[in-house]
C-alpha positions in Angstrom: 21.3 -30.4 -53.5 19.1 -31.0 -56.6 20.4 -28.9 -60.2 24.0 -29.4 -58.4 27.1 -30.3 -60.7 28.5 -33.9 -60.3 31.7 -31.6 -58.8 29.3 -29.6 -56.4 28.0 -32.4 -55.1 31.3 -34.6 -53.7 32.0 -30.9 -52.7 29.1 -30.8 -50.4 29.7 -34.3 -48.8 33.8 -33.7 -48.2 32.2 -31.1 -46.1 30.3 -33.0 -44.4 32.2 -36.0 -43.8 35.0 -33.1 -42.8 32.2 -31.2 -39.8 31.3 -35.2 -38.7 34.9 -36.2 -38.8 35.7 -33.1 -36.1 33.4 -33.6 -34.0 34.2 -35.8 -30.6 32.4 -38.4 -30.3 29.6 -38.3 -27.3 31.4 -40.7 -25.2 34.3 -37.8 -25.5 31.7 -35.0 -24.7 30.4 -37.3 -21.6 33.5 -38.0 -20.2 34.4 -34.2 -20.6 32.2 -32.9 -18.3 31.8 -36.2 -15.6 36.1 -35.5 -14.6 38.7 -32.8 -14.4 37.1 -30.8 -11.8 35.9 -28.6 -14.1 33.3 -25.3 -12.8 30.3 -25.8 -16.2 29.2 -23.3 -18.0 25.6 -24.7 -18.0 24.4 -27.1 -15.7 24.9 -31.3 -16.4 21.4 -33.0 -17.0 19.8 -34.5 -13.6 20.7 -38.2 -14.4 24.3 -37.5 -15.9 28.3 -38.7 -14.9 25.7 -42.1 -13.3 28.9 -44.3 -14.2 31.3 -41.8 -12.3 33.3 -44.6 -10.0 35.7 -43.8 -6.6 39.4 -43.6 -7.2 40.3 -46.8 -5.3 43.8 -46.9 -3.5 45.2 -50.2 -1.9 48.5 -50.4 0.6 51.0 -51.3 -0.3 50.3 -54.9 2.5 46.6 -55.3 0.5 44.8 -55.0 3.8 43.1 -51.7 3.3 41.8 -49.6 0.8 41.3 -45.4 1.0 38.3 -44.4 -1.3 38.4 -41.3 -3.2 34.7 -41.1 -3.7 33.2 -38.0 -6.3 30.3 -36.4 -4.4 28.7 -34.9 -7.1 26.8 -31.8 -5.4 26.4 -29.1 -8.2 25.8 -29.7 -11.6 27.4 -26.6 -13.1 30.1 -29.1 -12.1 32.4 -32.3 -12.1 31.2 -34.5 -9.7 35.1 -34.6 -9.2 34.5 -31.4 -8.3 33.9 -32.5 -3.9 35.8 -35.4 -2.7 35.0 -37.8 -0.1 37.7 -39.9 1.5 36.5 -43.8 2.7 38.8 -46.3 4.2 38.3 -49.5 4.3 39.6 -52.7 4.4 40.3 -55.6 2.5 37.7 -57.4 3.1 35.0 -54.8 2.4 34.7 -53.0 6.5 34.2 -49.1 6.6 37.0 -47.5 9.2 36.3 -43.8 8.9 35.8 -41.8 6.4 36.2 -37.9 5.9 33.6 -35.6 3.8 34.9 -32.4 2.0 31.6 -31.1 0.2 29.7 -28.8 0.7 26.2 -27.7 0.7 26.1 -26.0 -2.6 29.5 -27.3 -4.1 31.4 -24.4 -3.7 33.0 -24.0 -1.3 34.2 -27.5 -0.1 38.1 -29.7 -1.6 38.9 -32.5 -4.2 41.8 -34.0 -3.2 44.8 -33.8 -6.2 47.5 -35.7 -5.5 46.9 -39.4 -2.4 49.6 -41.9 -1.7 50.0 -45.0 0.7 52.9 -44.7 2.9 55.9 -47.0 1.9 55.4 -49.9 5.4 51.1 -48.5 4.4 50.5 -47.1 7.8 49.4 -43.8 7.1 47.4 -42.7 3.8 48.1 -38.9 2.8 46.2 -37.0 0.2 46.4 -32.7 -0.4 43.1 -30.8 -2.4 42.3 -27.9 -4.2 39.2 -25.7 -2.7 36.3 -26.1 -4.9 35.3 -23.0 -5.0 39.0 -21.5 -6.1 39.2 -20.5 -2.4 43.2 -19.0 -1.3 44.4 -20.5 -4.7 47.7 -21.1 -3.3 47.3 -23.7 -0.5 46.9 -27.2 -1.2 45.7 -28.8 2.0 47.0 -31.7 3.2 45.9 -34.5 4.7 46.6 -38.0 6.8 44.8 -41.3 8.1 47.0 -43.1 10.4 46.0 -46.4 10.9 47.0 -46.9 14.0 45.0 -44.2 15.4 42.7 -45.1 13.0 42.3 -40.9 12.8 42.7 -38.3 9.7 44.5 -35.6 11.0 45.9 -32.5 8.8 48.8 -31.9 8.0 49.4 -28.4 9.0 48.8 -28.9 12.5 51.7 -31.4 12.2 54.5 -28.6 11.0 53.3 -25.5 13.3 49.9 -24.6 11.5 52.3 -23.3 8.3 50.6 -24.0 4.6 51.3 -26.3 2.3 52.2 -24.4 -0.9 52.4 -27.0 -3.6 49.8 -30.7 -4.1 52.7 -32.4 -4.7 54.4 -34.9 -1.9 56.8 -37.7 -1.7 58.0 -40.1 0.7 61.7 -40.7 2.0 61.3 -43.6 4.1 58.8 -45.7 5.2 56.8 -43.2 6.6 58.4 -39.7 6.3 56.9 -37.8 4.2 58.4 -34.5 2.6 56.4 -31.5 1.5 56.5 -27.9 1.0 55.8 -24.9 3.1 56.3 -21.5 3.1 60.4 -19.7 4.4 58.7 -17.0 5.6 54.8 -16.1 6.7 53.0 -14.8 3.9 56.5 -14.8 1.5 54.1 -17.8 -1.4 56.8 -17.2 -3.2 59.7 -18.4 -1.2 58.6 -22.1 -0.4 61.0 -24.2 1.2 60.6 -28.6 1.8 59.3 -29.9 5.5 60.3 -33.6 6.8 57.5 -34.7 8.5 57.5 -38.4 10.5 54.5 -39.2 10.8 54.1 -41.7 13.0 56.0 -39.1 15.7 54.1 -36.1 14.5 50.8 -38.6 15.7 52.3 -39.2 18.9 52.4 -35.6 19.5 49.1 -33.8 18.1 46.5 -33.7 21.3 43.3 -35.9 21.0 40.5 -33.3 19.7 42.8 -32.5 16.7 41.8 -33.8 13.6 
């Protein structure tokens, strides 16, 4: 700044201050690269996102915990681009788990929404494809506490797909989701209501 007038120096300092103010803090940049189910143009550093933690869902009665764990397979995606489900007791004993990751991190699933049923007997979660395959489809899975088993919701509605990640409970274990009215009609959604207790009782032993 040698030779500049006081006014020019003041303007230069103001511009530098404004530029610095518009840059997000380093922690915010790191957070953006560690969550949000995003594909990344450039790979993350090998040691990045080491502080990412699972989402923990406690059952209403407090007896169980369902964990949605970011698998972190590919550095070209945020760690939560694929998920693993772990069901544990409040004491920490693992009851069962299900891994939805893929070998290269581009052909698995990540959890979008998850809820326990009001009676604490079922844990339900909806997912999307990590590679963007069939973007209209949001597979849903259901964990039964009594059966200690995870089953596909599609198997409970005659193999039909779920067309939205949104779902809710209309009773202690009455699940309401959405499917198509006619096969292949993606824009014509209808609600589908399932008694999860009855549905699990009807599933064949080999279905999962």
